[in-house]
DRENPAMAR-985949 format. One line per 2 residues: number of its first residue (from 1); their letters; for each residue x, y, z of N, C-alpha, C, CB. Coordinates in steps of 0.2 Angstrom, whole numbers, padded with zeros to 4 digits. Glycine has a CB too. Example, Ala and Ser with C-alpha at 12.3 -4.5 7.8 and 13.67 -1.06 7.14 Angstrom:
! residues 2
1	as	0066 -0028 0039 0062 -0022 0039 0066 -0016 0039 0057 -0022 0045 | 0064 -0011 0035 0068 -0005 0036 0064 0000 0039 0070 -0003 0029
END
This chain:
! residues 117
1	mv	-0054 -0069 -0167 -0049 -0062 -0169 -0043 -0061 -0170 -0049 -0058 -0166 | -0041 -0056 -0170 -0035 -0053 -0176 -0033 -0052 -0171 -0034 -0047 -0182
3	lp	-0023 -0051 -0170 -0021 -0047 -0167 -0013 -0047 -0169 -0024 -0047 -0162 | -0010 -0038 -0170 -0006 -0038 -0171 -0003 -0042 -0165 -0004 -0033 -0173
5	gk	0006 -0042 -0165 0008 -0046 -0157 0018 -0044 -0165 0002 -0060 -0154 | 0020 -0048 -0158 0027 -0050 -0158 0034 -0054 -0154 0028 -0045 -0159
7	kd	0035 -0053 -0162 0040 -0064 -0158 0042 -0064 -0155 0045 -0069 -0159 | 0049 -0059 -0155 0055 -0056 -0150 0056 -0049 -0149 0061 -0058 -0153
9	lv	0051 -0046 -0148 0051 -0040 -0147 0053 -0035 -0155 0056 -0039 -0140 | 0054 -0037 -0159 0056 -0036 -0163 0051 -0039 -0169 0063 -0036 -0163
11	tp	0052 -0044 -0172 0048 -0047 -0178 0042 -0046 -0177 0050 -0055 -0180 | 0038 -0044 -0183 0030 -0043 -0179 0027 -0048 -0181 0024 -0037 -0179
13	tl	0020 -0049 -0180 0019 -0054 -0180 0009 -0054 -0184 0021 -0055 -0173 | 0006 -0059 -0187 -0002 -0058 -0185 -0006 -0064 -0183 -0006 -0054 -0190
15	dv	-0006 -0061 -0175 -0010 -0067 -0173 -0016 -0069 -0171 -0007 -0069 -0168 | -0020 -0075 -0176 -0026 -0078 -0173 -0031 -0083 -0172 -0028 -0075 -0172
17	yf	-0035 -0080 -0166 -0037 -0082 -0164 -0042 -0086 -0166 -0037 -0079 -0162 | -0044 -0094 -0167 -0046 -0099 -0165 -0050 -0103 -0159 -0042 -0099 -0166
19	qt	-0059 -0104 -0162 -0058 -0107 -0155 -0054 -0114 -0151 -0064 -0109 -0152 | -0051 -0119 -0155 -0045 -0121 -0156 -0042 -0121 -0153 -0044 -0118 -0159
21	gm	-0038 -0115 -0153 -0031 -0113 -0151 -0028 -0107 -0154 -0027 -0117 -0153 | -0023 -0104 -0156 -0020 -0099 -0160 -0016 -0100 -0163 -0018 -0094 -0157
23	es	-0013 -0098 -0169 -0010 -0098 -0174 -0005 -0091 -0176 -0016 -0100 -0177 | 0004 -0091 -0174 0005 -0085 -0178 0011 -0087 -0183 0007 -0078 -0173
25	fl	0008 -0080 -0187 0013 -0077 -0193 0014 -0073 -0195 0013 -0076 -0196 | 0020 -0076 -0199 0031 -0068 -0194 0025 -0063 -0203 0050 -0075 -0198
27	ft	0032 -0056 -0201 0032 -0052 -0206 0037 -0051 -0203 0027 -0048 -0207 | 0040 -0046 -0211 0044 -0043 -0213 0044 -0033 -0208 0043 -0044 -0222
29	we	0035 -0033 -0210 0033 -0025 -0206 0026 -0023 -0206 0036 -0018 -0209 | 0028 -0020 -0201 0023 -0019 -0196 0018 -0018 -0200 0025 -0014 -0191
31	de	0018 -0013 -0205 0014 -0010 -0208 0009 -0020 -0213 0019 -0002 -0214 | 0012 -0023 -0214 0009 -0026 -0218 0005 -0033 -0214 0013 -0029 -0224
33	vk	0006 -0032 -0206 0002 -0033 -0202 -0004 -0033 -0201 0005 -0032 -0199 | -0004 -0025 -0200 -0010 -0022 -0198 -0015 -0022 -0208 -0006 -0012 -0193
35	ew	-0013 -0024 -0211 -0014 -0023 -0216 -0018 -0031 -0218 -0006 -0020 -0220 | -0015 -0035 -0218 -0019 -0039 -0216 -0026 -0041 -0210 -0015 -0041 -0215
37	an	-0022 -0040 -0206 -0030 -0043 -0197 -0036 -0037 -0201 -0026 -0039 -0182 | -0034 -0031 -0210 -0038 -0026 -0207 -0042 -0032 -0215 -0036 -0015 -0204
39	ci	-0039 -0034 -0218 -0044 -0040 -0223 -0050 -0043 -0218 -0039 -0048 -0224 | -0045 -0047 -0214 -0046 -0053 -0211 -0055 -0050 -0209 -0040 -0056 -0204
41	nt	-0055 -0045 -0204 -0057 -0041 -0195 -0064 -0039 -0205 -0048 -0030 -0189 | -0063 -0035 -0210 -0065 -0032 -0214 -0069 -0041 -0218 -0059 -0027 -0217
43	ml	-0068 -0044 -0219 -0071 -0050 -0221 -0076 -0055 -0217 -0066 -0053 -0221 | -0072 -0054 -0208 -0079 -0057 -0203 -0083 -0053 -0201 -0077 -0060 -0196
45	tg	-0084 -0047 -0200 -0087 -0041 -0198 -0088 -0033 -0202 -0083 -0040 -0194 | -0087 -0037 -0209 -0086 -0027 -0209 -0086 -0025 -0211 -0084 -0023 -0208
47	qp	-0082 -0023 -0206 -0076 -0019 -0205 -0069 -0023 -0203 -0078 -0014 -0199 | -0067 -0012 -0203 -0057 -0014 -0201 -0057 -0015 -0196 -0049 -0008 -0202
49	ar	-0050 -0017 -0195 -0049 -0018 -0187 -0048 -0012 -0185 -0042 -0022 -0185 | -0045 -0011 -0178 -0044 -0004 -0174 -0040 -0004 -0168 -0050 0000 -0171
51	fk	-0033 0002 -0168 -0031 -0002 -0167 -0026 0007 -0165 -0030 -0010 -0171 | -0028 0002 -0158 -0028 0007 -0149 -0024 0005 -0145 -0034 0006 -0144
53	td	-0020 0010 -0145 -0014 0006 -0140 -0018 0009 -0130 -0002 0013 -0143 | -0019 0011 -0129 -0023 0014 -0121 -0027 0011 -0121 -0027 0021 -0120
55	dw	-0032 0007 -0124 -0037 0002 -0122 -0037 -0003 -0123 -0042 0002 -0122 | -0031 -0005 -0123 -0035 -0016 -0128 -0033 -0019 -0124 -0031 -0022 -0136
57	mg	-0035 -0020 -0116 -0042 -0022 -0116 -0049 -0022 -0117 -0042 -0022 -0112 | -0053 -0015 -0116 -0058 -0013 -0120 -0060 -0016 -0129 -0055 -0006 -0118
59	ei	-0055 -0015 -0132 -0055 -0016 -0138 -0055 -0023 -0138 -0052 -0013 -0141 | -0052 -0029 -0137 -0052 -0035 -0135 -0058 -0036 -0136 -0049 -0036 -0129
61	ee	-0062 -0035 -0128 -0069 -0036 -0128 -0076 -0034 -0134 -0069 -0033 -0122 | -0073 -0030 -0139 -0074 -0026 -0140 -0076 -0031 -0150 -0069 -0019 -0137
63	la	-0069 -0030 -0148 -0068 -0038 -0156 -0073 -0042 -0156 -0061 -0046 -0155 | -0073 -0048 -0149 -0074 -0053 -0148 -0081 -0053 -0149 -0071 -0056 -0142
65	es	-0086 -0047 -0143 -0089 -0047 -0147 -0090 -0042 -0156 -0092 -0047 -0144 | -0093 -0043 -0158 -0091 -0042 -0165 -0090 -0050 -0167 -0083 -0036 -0166
67	fs	-0087 -0054 -0167 -0085 -0060 -0168 -0090 -0065 -0170 -0081 -0061 -0163 | -0096 -0062 -0163 -0101 -0065 -0163 -0106 -0068 -0169 -0104 -0063 -0159
69	ga	-0107 -0076 -0169 -0110 -0077 -0178 -0105 -0078 -0183 -0113 -0072 -0181 | -0098 -0074 -0183 -0094 -0072 -0190 -0092 -0079 -0190 -0087 -0065 -0191
71	ae	-0093 -0082 -0186 -0089 -0091 -0191 -0094 -0095 -0196 -0087 -0098 -0184 | -0100 -0093 -0194 -0103 -0097 -0193 -0106 -0094 -0202 -0108 -0099 -0186
73	kv	-0105 -0089 -0202 -0107 -0082 -0209 -0101 -0086 -0215 -0104 -0070 -0205 | -0095 -0086 -0210 -0088 -0088 -0217 -0093 -0095 -0220 -0077 -0091 -0212
75	re	-0093 -0101 -0213 -0093 -0104 -0218 -0101 -0107 -0221 -0088 -0110 -0215 | -0105 -0103 -0221 -0111 -0102 -0224 -0108 -0102 -0230 -0115 -0095 -0222
77	af	-0103 -0093 -0230 -0102 -0090 -0237 -0099 -0098 -0239 -0096 -0083 -0237 | -0095 -0100 -0238 -0090 -0107 -0243 -0095 -0109 -0245 -0085 -0114 -0240
79	gl	-0101 -0112 -0242 -0103 -0119 -0240 -0101 -0127 -0236 -0105 -0120 -0245 | -0098 -0121 -0230 -0095 -0128 -0227 -0101 -0129 -0220 -0085 -0126 -0223
81	ks	-0099 -0137 -0219 -0104 -0140 -0216 -0099 -0137 -0208 -0106 -0149 -0218 | -0103 -0136 -0199 -0103 -0134 -0197 -0097 -0140 -0191 -0109 -0131 -0196
83	ae	-0094 -0137 -0188 -0087 -0141 -0186 -0090 -0143 -0180 -0079 -0136 -0185 | -0088 -0151 -0178 -0091 -0152 -0173 -0084 -0152 -0167 -0095 -0160 -0174
85	qv	-0086 -0150 -0162 -0082 -0151 -0155 -0084 -0156 -0156 -0082 -0148 -0147 | -0076 -0162 -0155 -0076 -0165 -0148 -0070 -0164 -0141 -0077 -0172 -0150
87	sc	-0070 -0168 -0139 -0064 -0175 -0135 -0064 -0179 -0130 -0059 -0175 -0134 | -0055 -0181 -0132 -0056 -0186 -0127 -0050 -0186 -0126 -0059 -0193 -0128
89	sc	-0049 -0194 -0122 -0043 -0195 -0120 -0037 -0196 -0124 -0044 -0199 -0117 | -0029 -0193 -0122 -0023 -0198 -0129 -0023 -0201 -0126 -0014 -0197 -0132
91	ps	-0022 -0206 -0131 -0020 -0215 -0130 -0015 -0216 -0128 -0019 -0220 -0136 | -0011 -0213 -0129 -0002 -0214 -0128 -0002 -0214 -0120 0004 -0207 -0133
93	cg	-0006 -0206 -0118 -0005 -0201 -0108 -0009 -0204 -0104 -0006 -0192 -0108 | -0017 -0201 -0111 -0024 -0203 -0107 -0022 -0196 -0104 -0026 -0211 -0100
95	as	-0019 -0190 -0108 -0019 -0180 -0107 -0027 -0182 -0111 -0010 -0173 -0112 | -0031 -0175 -0107 -0038 -0174 -0112 -0033 -0172 -0118 -0045 -0169 -0109
97	lv	-0038 -0171 -0122 -0038 -0170 -0130 -0046 -0167 -0132 -0036 -0177 -0136 | -0044 -0158 -0135 -0049 -0156 -0138 -0048 -0154 -0144 -0052 -0152 -0135
99	gm	-0053 -0155 -0147 -0054 -0153 -0158 -0056 -0153 -0161 -0053 -0155 -0162 | -0059 -0150 -0164 -0065 -0154 -0170 -0064 -0160 -0174 -0067 -0148 -0177
101	kg	-0072 -0162 -0175 -0070 -0171 -0177 -0063 -0168 -0182 -0079 -0177 -0184 | -0062 -0176 -0183 -0060 -0176 -0189 -0053 -0175 -0190 -0063 -0172 -0191
103	et	-0051 -0168 -0185 -0046 -0168 -0185 -0042 -0168 -0180 -0046 -0164 -0188 | -0035 -0166 -0183 -0028 -0171 -0184 -0024 -0165 -0176 -0021 -0170 -0195
105	vr	-0025 -0168 -0170 -0020 -0165 -0167 -0014 -0169 -0159 -0024 -0160 -0166 | -0011 -0163 -0158 -0005 -0168 -0153 -0006 -0165 -0147 0003 -0168 -0154
107	cg	-0005 -0172 -0146 -0004 -0169 -0136 0001 -0164 -0133 -0003 -0175 -0131 | -0002 -0158 -0129 0003 -0158 -0126 0006 -0161 -0121 0002 -0153 -0126
109	yc	0006 -0164 -0119 0013 -0168 -0114 0017 -0175 -0117 0008 -0173 -0106 | 0011 -0177 -0119 0016 -0183 -0123 0021 -0181 -0128 0011 -0187 -0128
111	gs	0016 -0176 -0134 0019 -0176 -0139 0015 -0180 -0145 0025 -0177 -0136 | 0011 -0184 -0145 0012 -0189 -0150 0005 -0185 -0153 0012 -0198 -0146
113	yh	0002 -0188 -0161 -0003 -0186 -0164 -0009 -0190 -0163 -0002 -0186 -0169 | -0015 -0187 -0165 -0019 -0192 -0163 -0027 -0189 -0169 -0020 -0191 -0153
115	tl	-0031 -0192 -0172 -0036 -0188 -0176 -0042 -0191 -0173 -0035 -0189 -0185 | -0043 -0183 -0167 -0052 -0183 -0164 -0055 -0188 -0171 -0057 -0172 -0164
117	q	-0062 -0194 -0166 -0066 -0194 -0168 -0073 -0194 -0165 -0066 -0196 -0171
END
């Protein structure tokens, strides 16, 4: 899912939500954020993003439904194998770690980095 956001109530961001987390990209202009969101949404769903401010929850639900199977289509288009999600315990502190196999993740509790097997 791709949504426009604000870092500090002033700086526009493009918030990209993945199965494994979220990345936020800073922009100078809000129009650039909408342009990028439209391009990403069009690539994944075939339709540009719609920005309504009065029914944001309904729009999020509609957008989430439109992504059904989109990740697999993108992987197929680029000849990528499906990623396998794995979970394990942090070797340093025992906290749960979740991500894709082979991905290096940072433990949210102790801050150590580990490659998921």
